[in-house]
PDB file of N, CA, C and O in Angstrom:
ATOM      1  N   MET A   1     -28.436 -22.901  46.984  1.00  0.00           N
ATOM      2  CA  MET A   1     -27.398 -23.394  46.055  1.00  0.00           C
ATOM      3  C   MET A   1     -28.032 -24.326  44.752  1.00  0.00           C
ATOM      4  O   MET A   1     -28.919 -25.126  45.048  1.00  0.00           O
ATOM      5  N   ASN A   2     -27.760 -24.271  43.861  1.00  0.00           N
ATOM      6  CA  ASN A   2     -27.889 -25.606  43.531  1.00  0.00           C
ATOM      7  C   ASN A   2     -26.754 -26.228  42.163  1.00  0.00           C
ATOM      8  O   ASN A   2     -26.274 -26.075  41.040  1.00  0.00           O
ATOM      9  N   ALA A   3     -26.885 -27.145  43.614  1.00  0.00           N
ATOM     10  CA  ALA A   3     -25.151 -28.244  43.083  1.00  0.00           C
ATOM     11  C   ALA A   3     -25.953 -28.470  41.799  1.00  0.00           C
ATOM     12  O   ALA A   3     -27.157 -28.561  41.558  1.00  0.00           O
ATOM     13  N   THR A   4     -24.659 -28.535  40.948  1.00  0.00           N
ATOM     14  CA  THR A   4     -23.980 -29.277  39.503  1.00  0.00           C
ATOM     15  C   THR A   4     -23.003 -30.029  38.999  1.00  0.00           C
ATOM     16  O   THR A   4     -22.025 -29.403  38.589  1.00  0.00           O
ATOM     17  N   ILE A   5     -22.977 -31.493  38.886  1.00  0.00           N
ATOM     18  CA  ILE A   5     -22.641 -32.360  38.778  1.00  0.00           C
ATOM     19  C   ILE A   5     -21.574 -32.513  37.374  1.00  0.00           C
ATOM     20  O   ILE A   5     -22.287 -32.274  36.399  1.00  0.00           O
ATOM     21  N   ARG A   6     -20.065 -32.835  36.883  1.00  0.00           N
ATOM     22  CA  ARG A   6     -19.497 -32.281  36.132  1.00  0.00           C
ATOM     23  C   ARG A   6     -18.886 -34.067  36.318  1.00  0.00           C
ATOM     24  O   ARG A   6     -18.680 -34.486  37.457  1.00  0.00           O
ATOM     25  N   LYS A   7     -18.700 -34.778  35.368  1.00  0.00           N
ATOM     26  CA  LYS A   7     -17.663 -36.073  34.821  1.00  0.00           C
ATOM     27  C   LYS A   7     -17.193 -35.645  33.659  1.00  0.00           C
ATOM     28  O   LYS A   7     -17.640 -35.121  32.639  1.00  0.00           O
ATOM     29  N   LEU A   8     -15.338 -36.298  34.419  1.00  0.00           N
ATOM     30  CA  LEU A   8     -14.310 -35.689  34.640  1.00  0.00           C
ATOM     31  C   LEU A   8     -13.647 -37.325  34.445  1.00  0.00           C
ATOM     32  O   LEU A   8     -13.906 -38.417  34.952  1.00  0.00           O
ATOM     33  N   SER A   9     -12.496 -36.745  33.253  1.00  0.00           N
ATOM     34  CA  SER A   9     -11.195 -38.146  32.840  1.00  0.00           C
ATOM     35  C   SER A   9     -10.202 -37.642  33.324  1.00  0.00           C
ATOM     36  O   SER A   9     -10.145 -36.614  32.649  1.00  0.00           O
ATOM     37  N   LEU A  10      -9.351 -37.598  34.011  1.00  0.00           N
ATOM     38  CA  LEU A  10      -8.286 -36.973  34.591  1.00  0.00           C
ATOM     39  C   LEU A  10      -7.270 -37.896  34.547  1.00  0.00           C
ATOM     40  O   LEU A  10      -7.358 -38.970  35.141  1.00  0.00           O
ATOM     41  N   SER A  11      -5.826 -37.411  33.566  1.00  0.00           N
ATOM     42  CA  SER A  11      -4.885 -38.551  33.602  1.00  0.00           C
ATOM     43  C   SER A  11      -3.332 -37.137  34.292  1.00  0.00           C
ATOM     44  O   SER A  11      -3.002 -35.962  34.128  1.00  0.00           O
ATOM     45  N   PHE A  12      -2.999 -38.106  34.890  1.00  0.00           N
ATOM     46  CA  PHE A  12      -1.491 -36.918  35.556  1.00  0.00           C
ATOM     47  C   PHE A  12      -0.304 -37.895  35.471  1.00  0.00           C
ATOM     48  O   PHE A  12      -0.434 -39.048  35.883  1.00  0.00           O
ATOM     49  N   PRO A  13       0.801 -37.470  34.965  1.00  0.00           N
ATOM     50  CA  PRO A  13       1.979 -37.583  34.873  1.00  0.00           C
ATOM     51  C   PRO A  13       2.955 -38.208  36.784  1.00  0.00           C
ATOM     52  O   PRO A  13       2.373 -38.053  37.858  1.00  0.00           O
ATOM     53  N   GLN A  14       3.708 -38.540  36.731  1.00  0.00           N
ATOM     54  CA  GLN A  14       4.497 -39.916  37.999  1.00  0.00           C
ATOM     55  C   GLN A  14       4.437 -38.366  38.920  1.00  0.00           C
ATOM     56  O   GLN A  14       3.426 -38.134  39.583  1.00  0.00           O
ATOM     57  N   LYS A  15       5.032 -37.848  38.906  1.00  0.00           N
ATOM     58  CA  LYS A  15       5.239 -36.904  39.833  1.00  0.00           C
ATOM     59  C   LYS A  15       4.296 -35.877  40.889  1.00  0.00           C
ATOM     60  O   LYS A  15       4.651 -35.114  41.788  1.00  0.00           O
ATOM     61  N   LEU A  16       3.182 -36.169  40.442  1.00  0.00           N
ATOM     62  CA  LEU A  16       1.830 -36.262  40.868  1.00  0.00           C
ATOM     63  C   LEU A  16       1.279 -36.790  41.764  1.00  0.00           C
ATOM     64  O   LEU A  16       0.736 -36.274  42.741  1.00  0.00           O
ATOM     65  N   ILE A  17       1.418 -38.189  41.395  1.00  0.00           N
ATOM     66  CA  ILE A  17       0.933 -39.222  41.943  1.00  0.00           C
ATOM     67  C   ILE A  17       0.735 -39.301  43.881  1.00  0.00           C
ATOM     68  O   ILE A  17      -0.223 -39.583  44.601  1.00  0.00           O
ATOM     69  N   ARG A  18       1.577 -39.062  44.044  1.00  0.00           N
ATOM     70  CA  ARG A  18       1.529 -38.739  45.425  1.00  0.00           C
ATOM     71  C   ARG A  18       0.602 -37.800  45.990  1.00  0.00           C
ATOM     72  O   ARG A  18      -0.195 -38.109  46.875  1.00  0.00           O
ATOM     73  N   GLU A  19       0.718 -36.444  45.391  1.00  0.00           N
ATOM     74  CA  GLU A  19      -0.446 -35.449  45.732  1.00  0.00           C
ATOM     75  C   GLU A  19      -1.436 -35.519  45.804  1.00  0.00           C
ATOM     76  O   GLU A  19      -2.127 -36.406  45.304  1.00  0.00           O
ATOM     77  N   PRO A  20      -1.855 -34.474  46.539  1.00  0.00           N
ATOM     78  CA  PRO A  20      -3.484 -35.205  47.518  1.00  0.00           C
ATOM     79  C   PRO A  20      -3.876 -33.873  47.210  1.00  0.00           C
ATOM     80  O   PRO A  20      -3.851 -32.816  47.839  1.00  0.00           O
ATOM     81  N   LEU A  21      -4.585 -34.518  45.021  1.00  0.00           N
ATOM     82  CA  LEU A  21      -5.189 -33.402  44.572  1.00  0.00           C
ATOM     83  C   LEU A  21      -6.401 -32.644  45.117  1.00  0.00           C
ATOM     84  O   LEU A  21      -6.519 -31.489  45.527  1.00  0.00           O
ATOM     85  N   LEU A  22      -7.571 -34.019  44.946  1.00  0.00           N
ATOM     86  CA  LEU A  22      -8.675 -34.483  44.907  1.00  0.00           C
ATOM     87  C   LEU A  22      -9.254 -33.921  46.698  1.00  0.00           C
ATOM     88  O   LEU A  22     -10.260 -33.318  47.073  1.00  0.00           O
ATOM     89  N   HIS A  23      -8.015 -34.498  47.462  1.00  0.00           N
ATOM     90  CA  HIS A  23      -8.605 -33.991  48.987  1.00  0.00           C
ATOM     91  C   HIS A  23      -8.586 -32.393  49.191  1.00  0.00           C
ATOM     92  O   HIS A  23      -9.401 -31.773  49.875  1.00  0.00           O
ATOM     93  N   ASN A  24      -7.147 -31.653  48.234  1.00  0.00           N
ATOM     94  CA  ASN A  24      -7.242 -30.262  47.453  1.00  0.00           C
ATOM     95  C   ASN A  24      -8.415 -29.205  47.359  1.00  0.00           C
ATOM     96  O   ASN A  24      -8.688 -28.114  47.860  1.00  0.00           O
ATOM     97  N   LEU A  25      -9.181 -30.448  46.101  1.00  0.00           N
ATOM     98  CA  LEU A  25     -10.381 -29.478  45.535  1.00  0.00           C
ATOM     99  C   LEU A  25     -11.061 -29.840  46.559  1.00  0.00           C
ATOM    100  O   LEU A  25     -11.922 -28.961  46.597  1.00  0.00           O
ATOM    101  N   SER A  26     -11.298 -30.650  47.557  1.00  0.00           N
ATOM    102  CA  SER A  26     -12.650 -31.000  48.480  1.00  0.00           C
ATOM    103  C   SER A  26     -11.830 -29.656  49.379  1.00  0.00           C
ATOM    104  O   SER A  26     -11.875 -28.734  48.564  1.00  0.00           O
ATOM    105  N   THR A  27     -11.280 -29.244  50.361  1.00  0.00           N
ATOM    106  CA  THR A  27     -10.684 -28.705  51.386  1.00  0.00           C
ATOM    107  C   THR A  27     -10.632 -27.074  50.788  1.00  0.00           C
ATOM    108  O   THR A  27     -10.915 -26.206  51.615  1.00  0.00           O
ATOM    109  N   ARG A  28     -10.182 -26.504  48.987  1.00  0.00           N
ATOM    110  CA  ARG A  28     -10.035 -25.468  48.993  1.00  0.00           C
ATOM    111  C   ARG A  28     -11.294 -25.166  48.250  1.00  0.00           C
ATOM    112  O   ARG A  28     -11.339 -23.937  48.207  1.00  0.00           O
ATOM    113  N   PHE A  29     -12.229 -25.605  47.708  1.00  0.00           N
ATOM    114  CA  PHE A  29     -13.064 -25.457  46.454  1.00  0.00           C
ATOM    115  C   PHE A  29     -14.674 -25.567  46.694  1.00  0.00           C
ATOM    116  O   PHE A  29     -15.544 -25.097  45.962  1.00  0.00           O
ATOM    117  N   GLY A  30     -14.886 -26.427  48.104  1.00  0.00           N
ATOM    118  CA  GLY A  30     -15.380 -27.040  49.184  1.00  0.00           C
ATOM    119  C   GLY A  30     -16.644 -27.680  47.239  1.00  0.00           C
ATOM    120  O   GLY A  30     -17.791 -27.393  46.897  1.00  0.00           O
ATOM    121  N   VAL A  31     -15.499 -28.593  46.554  1.00  0.00           N
ATOM    122  CA  VAL A  31     -16.274 -29.683  46.048  1.00  0.00           C
ATOM    123  C   VAL A  31     -16.617 -31.290  46.916  1.00  0.00           C
ATOM    124  O   VAL A  31     -15.909 -31.801  47.785  1.00  0.00           O
ATOM    125  N   ILE A  32     -17.983 -31.855  46.317  1.00  0.00           N
ATOM    126  CA  ILE A  32     -17.707 -33.320  46.869  1.00  0.00           C
ATOM    127  C   ILE A  32     -17.220 -34.205  45.993  1.00  0.00           C
ATOM    128  O   ILE A  32     -17.985 -34.235  45.029  1.00  0.00           O
ATOM    129  N   PHE A  33     -16.376 -34.897  45.862  1.00  0.00           N
ATOM    130  CA  PHE A  33     -15.653 -36.046  44.252  1.00  0.00           C
ATOM    131  C   PHE A  33     -16.331 -37.299  44.825  1.00  0.00           C
ATOM    132  O   PHE A  33     -16.643 -37.619  45.972  1.00  0.00           O
ATOM    133  N   ASN A  34     -16.434 -37.811  43.805  1.00  0.00           N
ATOM    134  CA  ASN A  34     -16.693 -39.186  44.252  1.00  0.00           C
ATOM    135  C   ASN A  34     -15.781 -40.223  42.809  1.00  0.00           C
ATOM    136  O   ASN A  34     -16.107 -39.826  41.690  1.00  0.00           O
ATOM    137  N   ILE A  35     -15.007 -41.122  42.816  1.00  0.00           N
ATOM    138  CA  ILE A  35     -14.301 -41.782  42.332  1.00  0.00           C
ATOM    139  C   ILE A  35     -15.329 -43.217  41.712  1.00  0.00           C
ATOM    140  O   ILE A  35     -15.963 -44.028  42.388  1.00  0.00           O
ATOM    141  N   SER A  36     -15.188 -43.130  40.206  1.00  0.00           N
ATOM    142  CA  SER A  36     -15.467 -44.540  39.564  1.00  0.00           C
ATOM    143  C   SER A  36     -15.090 -45.362  38.958  1.00  0.00           C
ATOM    144  O   SER A  36     -15.604 -46.454  38.717  1.00  0.00           O
ATOM    145  N   LYS A  37     -13.961 -44.847  38.580  1.00  0.00           N
ATOM    146  CA  LYS A  37     -12.691 -45.573  37.813  1.00  0.00           C
ATOM    147  C   LYS A  37     -11.167 -45.166  38.207  1.00  0.00           C
ATOM    148  O   LYS A  37     -10.936 -43.971  38.024  1.00  0.00           O
ATOM    149  N   ALA A  38     -10.354 -45.742  38.587  1.00  0.00           N
ATOM    150  CA  ALA A  38      -9.599 -45.415  38.438  1.00  0.00           C
ATOM    151  C   ALA A  38      -8.172 -46.239  38.473  1.00  0.00           C
ATOM    152  O   ALA A  38      -8.081 -47.039  39.404  1.00  0.00           O
ATOM    153  N   ASN A  39      -6.990 -46.142  37.535  1.00  0.00           N
ATOM    154  CA  ASN A  39      -6.117 -46.853  37.459  1.00  0.00           C
ATOM    155  C   ASN A  39      -4.406 -46.332  37.393  1.00  0.00           C
ATOM    156  O   ASN A  39      -3.894 -46.061  36.307  1.00  0.00           O
ATOM    157  N   VAL A  40      -3.386 -46.212  39.099  1.00  0.00           N
ATOM    158  CA  VAL A  40      -2.731 -45.412  38.910  1.00  0.00           C
ATOM    159  C   VAL A  40      -1.633 -46.656  39.230  1.00  0.00           C
ATOM    160  O   VAL A  40      -2.017 -47.496  40.044  1.00  0.00           O
ATOM    161  N   THR A  41      -0.245 -46.830  38.620  1.00  0.00           N
ATOM    162  CA  THR A  41       0.797 -47.171  38.491  1.00  0.00           C
ATOM    163  C   THR A  41       2.057 -45.854  39.509  1.00  0.00           C
ATOM    164  O   THR A  41       1.832 -44.836  40.163  1.00  0.00           O
ATOM    165  N   ASP A  42       3.411 -46.661  39.122  1.00  0.00           N
ATOM    166  CA  ASP A  42       3.634 -46.345  39.601  1.00  0.00           C
ATOM    167  C   ASP A  42       4.414 -44.101  38.850  1.00  0.00           C
ATOM    168  O   ASP A  42       4.741 -43.013  39.325  1.00  0.00           O
ATOM    169  N   GLU A  43       4.280 -44.733  37.655  1.00  0.00           N
ATOM    170  CA  GLU A  43       4.383 -44.627  36.628  1.00  0.00           C
ATOM    171  C   GLU A  43       3.257 -43.593  35.906  1.00  0.00           C
ATOM    172  O   GLU A  43       3.753 -42.820  35.087  1.00  0.00           O
ATOM    173  N   HIS A  44       1.558 -43.473  36.152  1.00  0.00           N
ATOM    174  CA  HIS A  44       1.198 -42.718  35.274  1.00  0.00           C
ATOM    175  C   HIS A  44      -0.665 -43.361  36.608  1.00  0.00           C
ATOM    176  O   HIS A  44      -0.904 -44.387  37.244  1.00  0.00           O
ATOM    177  N   GLY A  45      -1.386 -42.143  36.402  1.00  0.00           N
ATOM    178  CA  GLY A  45      -2.277 -42.368  37.104  1.00  0.00           C
ATOM    179  C   GLY A  45      -3.592 -40.983  36.278  1.00  0.00           C
ATOM    180  O   GLY A  45      -3.691 -39.813  35.906  1.00  0.00           O
ATOM    181  N   TYR A  46      -4.593 -42.765  36.474  1.00  0.00           N
ATOM    182  CA  TYR A  46      -5.632 -41.939  35.131  1.00  0.00           C
ATOM    183  C   TYR A  46      -7.483 -42.290  36.440  1.00  0.00           C
ATOM    184  O   TYR A  46      -7.843 -43.290  37.061  1.00  0.00           O
ATOM    185  N   LEU A  47      -7.990 -41.158  36.314  1.00  0.00           N
ATOM    186  CA  LEU A  47      -9.366 -41.457  37.449  1.00  0.00           C
ATOM    187  C   LEU A  47      -9.782 -40.597  36.189  1.00  0.00           C
ATOM    188  O   LEU A  47      -9.325 -39.795  35.375  1.00  0.00           O
ATOM    189  N   GLU A  48     -11.537 -41.617  36.723  1.00  0.00           N
ATOM    190  CA  GLU A  48     -13.018 -41.043  36.416  1.00  0.00           C
ATOM    191  C   GLU A  48     -13.997 -40.870  37.457  1.00  0.00           C
ATOM    192  O   GLU A  48     -14.590 -41.638  38.214  1.00  0.00           O
ATOM    193  N   LEU A  49     -13.982 -39.244  37.204  1.00  0.00           N
ATOM    194  CA  LEU A  49     -15.388 -39.158  38.076  1.00  0.00           C
ATOM    195  C   LEU A  49     -15.534 -37.611  37.855  1.00  0.00           C
ATOM    196  O   LEU A  49     -15.027 -36.661  37.258  1.00  0.00           O
ATOM    197  N   SER A  50     -16.786 -38.040  38.919  1.00  0.00           N
ATOM    198  CA  SER A  50     -17.779 -36.676  38.934  1.00  0.00           C
ATOM    199  C   SER A  50     -17.348 -35.683  40.545  1.00  0.00           C
ATOM    200  O   SER A  50     -17.040 -36.042  41.681  1.00  0.00           O
ATOM    201  N   LEU A  51     -17.535 -34.308  39.875  1.00  0.00           N
ATOM    202  CA  LEU A  51     -17.165 -33.307  41.026  1.00  0.00           C
ATOM    203  C   LEU A  51     -18.589 -33.046  40.755  1.00  0.00           C
ATOM    204  O   LEU A  51     -19.341 -33.098  39.782  1.00  0.00           O
ATOM    205  N   GLU A  52     -18.659 -32.736  42.043  1.00  0.00           N
ATOM    206  CA  GLU A  52     -20.333 -31.781  42.460  1.00  0.00           C
ATOM    207  C   GLU A  52     -19.883 -30.578  43.256  1.00  0.00           C
ATOM    208  O   GLU A  52     -18.990 -30.665  44.099  1.00  0.00           O
ATOM    209  N   GLY A  53     -20.508 -29.470  42.977  1.00  0.00           N
ATOM    210  CA  GLY A  53     -20.676 -28.274  43.203  1.00  0.00           C
ATOM    211  C   GLY A  53     -21.004 -26.973  42.791  1.00  0.00           C
ATOM    212  O   GLY A  53     -21.100 -26.964  41.563  1.00  0.00           O
ATOM    213  N   GLY A  54     -21.277 -25.558  43.424  1.00  0.00           N
ATOM    214  CA  GLY A  54     -21.440 -24.865  42.147  1.00  0.00           C
ATOM    215  C   GLY A  54     -20.628 -24.560  41.432  1.00  0.00           C
ATOM    216  O   GLY A  54     -19.448 -24.884  41.560  1.00  0.00           O
ATOM    217  N   THR A  55     -21.124 -23.825  40.466  1.00  0.00           N
ATOM    218  CA  THR A  55     -20.710 -23.568  39.011  1.00  0.00           C
ATOM    219  C   THR A  55     -19.455 -23.411  39.064  1.00  0.00           C
ATOM    220  O   THR A  55     -18.761 -24.351  38.677  1.00  0.00           O
ATOM    221  N   GLU A  56     -18.790 -22.153  39.570  1.00  0.00           N
ATOM    222  CA  GLU A  56     -17.849 -21.020  39.683  1.00  0.00           C
ATOM    223  C   GLU A  56     -16.830 -21.900  40.355  1.00  0.00           C
ATOM    224  O   GLU A  56     -15.638 -21.777  40.076  1.00  0.00           O
ATOM    225  N   GLN A  57     -17.327 -22.930  41.374  1.00  0.00           N
ATOM    226  CA  GLN A  57     -16.384 -23.597  42.806  1.00  0.00           C
ATOM    227  C   GLN A  57     -15.611 -24.475  41.355  1.00  0.00           C
ATOM    228  O   GLN A  57     -14.621 -23.918  40.881  1.00  0.00           O
ATOM    229  N   LEU A  58     -16.037 -25.690  40.756  1.00  0.00           N
ATOM    230  CA  LEU A  58     -16.505 -26.423  39.553  1.00  0.00           C
ATOM    231  C   LEU A  58     -15.214 -26.249  38.445  1.00  0.00           C
ATOM    232  O   LEU A  58     -14.317 -26.917  37.932  1.00  0.00           O
ATOM    233  N   ASP A  59     -15.729 -24.977  38.449  1.00  0.00           N
ATOM    234  CA  ASP A  59     -14.378 -24.053  37.473  1.00  0.00           C
ATOM    235  C   ASP A  59     -13.255 -23.987  37.939  1.00  0.00           C
ATOM    236  O   ASP A  59     -12.364 -24.766  37.602  1.00  0.00           O
ATOM    237  N   GLN A  60     -13.125 -23.193  38.661  1.00  0.00           N
ATOM    238  CA  GLN A  60     -11.699 -22.919  39.862  1.00  0.00           C
ATOM    239  C   GLN A  60     -11.405 -24.038  40.246  1.00  0.00           C
ATOM    240  O   GLN A  60     -10.205 -24.083  40.520  1.00  0.00           O
ATOM    241  N   ALA A  61     -12.027 -25.180  40.436  1.00  0.00           N
ATOM    242  CA  ALA A  61     -11.296 -27.003  40.773  1.00  0.00           C
ATOM    243  C   ALA A  61     -10.567 -27.219  39.372  1.00  0.00           C
ATOM    244  O   ALA A  61      -9.374 -27.303  39.078  1.00  0.00           O
ATOM    245  N   ILE A  62     -11.685 -27.272  38.654  1.00  0.00           N
ATOM    246  CA  ILE A  62     -10.927 -27.814  36.992  1.00  0.00           C
ATOM    247  C   ILE A  62      -9.502 -26.464  36.833  1.00  0.00           C
ATOM    248  O   ILE A  62      -8.507 -26.613  36.124  1.00  0.00           O
ATOM    249  N   GLU A  63      -9.597 -26.076  37.105  1.00  0.00           N
ATOM    250  CA  GLU A  63      -8.046 -24.327  36.265  1.00  0.00           C
ATOM    251  C   GLU A  63      -7.398 -25.384  37.730  1.00  0.00           C
ATOM    252  O   GLU A  63      -6.987 -26.445  37.261  1.00  0.00           O
ATOM    253  N   TYR A  64      -7.268 -25.351  38.905  1.00  0.00           N
ATOM    254  CA  TYR A  64      -6.362 -25.761  39.612  1.00  0.00           C
ATOM    255  C   TYR A  64      -5.710 -26.882  39.126  1.00  0.00           C
ATOM    256  O   TYR A  64      -4.512 -26.860  38.847  1.00  0.00           O
ATOM    257  N   LEU A  65      -6.555 -28.059  38.980  1.00  0.00           N
ATOM    258  CA  LEU A  65      -6.107 -29.669  38.439  1.00  0.00           C
ATOM    259  C   LEU A  65      -5.114 -29.131  37.173  1.00  0.00           C
ATOM    260  O   LEU A  65      -4.104 -29.821  37.038  1.00  0.00           O
ATOM    261  N   LYS A  66      -5.291 -27.697  35.977  1.00  0.00           N
ATOM    262  CA  LYS A  66      -5.181 -27.915  34.667  1.00  0.00           C
ATOM    263  C   LYS A  66      -3.464 -27.607  35.092  1.00  0.00           C
ATOM    264  O   LYS A  66      -2.505 -28.331  34.824  1.00  0.00           O
ATOM    265  N   SER A  67      -3.465 -26.077  35.955  1.00  0.00           N
ATOM    266  CA  SER A  67      -2.220 -25.222  36.938  1.00  0.00           C
ATOM    267  C   SER A  67      -1.046 -26.683  37.461  1.00  0.00           C
ATOM    268  O   SER A  67       0.179 -26.807  37.443  1.00  0.00           O
ATOM    269  N   ARG A  68      -2.119 -27.533  37.864  1.00  0.00           N
ATOM    270  CA  ARG A  68      -1.142 -28.809  38.925  1.00  0.00           C
ATOM    271  C   ARG A  68       0.065 -29.314  37.387  1.00  0.00           C
ATOM    272  O   ARG A  68       1.291 -29.334  37.278  1.00  0.00           O
ATOM    273  N   GLY A  69      -0.986 -29.627  36.512  1.00  0.00           N
ATOM    274  CA  GLY A  69      -0.704 -30.893  35.012  1.00  0.00           C
ATOM    275  C   GLY A  69      -1.255 -31.541  34.957  1.00  0.00           C
ATOM    276  O   GLY A  69      -0.828 -32.298  34.085  1.00  0.00           O
ATOM    277  N   VAL A  70      -2.669 -32.117  35.604  1.00  0.00           N
ATOM    278  CA  VAL A  70      -3.107 -32.813  34.653  1.00  0.00           C
ATOM    279  C   VAL A  70      -3.817 -32.200  34.059  1.00  0.00           C
ATOM    280  O   VAL A  70      -4.313 -31.104  34.319  1.00  0.00           O
ATOM    281  N   THR A  71      -4.011 -33.280  32.635  1.00  0.00           N
ATOM    282  CA  THR A  71      -5.011 -33.354  31.449  1.00  0.00           C
ATOM    283  C   THR A  71      -6.454 -33.215  32.260  1.00  0.00           C
ATOM    284  O   THR A  71      -6.465 -34.216  32.977  1.00  0.00           O
ATOM    285  N   VAL A  72      -6.917 -32.933  32.352  1.00  0.00           N
ATOM    286  CA  VAL A  72      -8.708 -32.886  31.898  1.00  0.00           C
ATOM    287  C   VAL A  72     -10.056 -32.828  30.785  1.00  0.00           C
ATOM    288  O   VAL A  72     -10.272 -31.746  30.239  1.00  0.00           O
ATOM    289  N   GLU A  73     -10.849 -33.876  30.503  1.00  0.00           N
ATOM    290  CA  GLU A  73     -11.492 -33.918  30.106  1.00  0.00           C
ATOM    291  C   GLU A  73     -12.899 -34.290  30.511  1.00  0.00           C
ATOM    292  O   GLU A  73     -13.274 -35.195  31.256  1.00  0.00           O
ATOM    293  N   GLN A  74     -13.595 -33.374  29.842  1.00  0.00           N
ATOM    294  CA  GLN A  74     -14.851 -33.334  30.213  1.00  0.00           C
ATOM    295  C   GLN A  74     -16.191 -33.810  29.643  1.00  0.00           C
ATOM    296  O   GLN A  74     -16.663 -33.177  28.698  1.00  0.00           O
ATOM    297  N   SER A  75     -17.017 -35.152  30.265  1.00  0.00           N
ATOM    298  CA  SER A  75     -17.376 -36.490  29.535  1.00  0.00           C
ATOM    299  C   SER A  75     -19.097 -36.389  29.979  1.00  0.00           C
ATOM    300  O   SER A  75     -19.880 -37.270  29.621  1.00  0.00           O
TER     301      SER A  75
END
């Protein structure tokens, strides 16, 4: 399998702060994440990270995040 790496910025609301979003990505879609920057408060979360995996798995993982209410920007 050829691995692809995508760099993402994630913003999410207070209701998602305690949800294990990255763990879910890893276990459900088999992607690897690496956090490069994080700023999480009681009101809001912001992460910069890279995701590594197959193209289809990455697409599914990003759609999962969006479906949960996460704002996803690819860089």
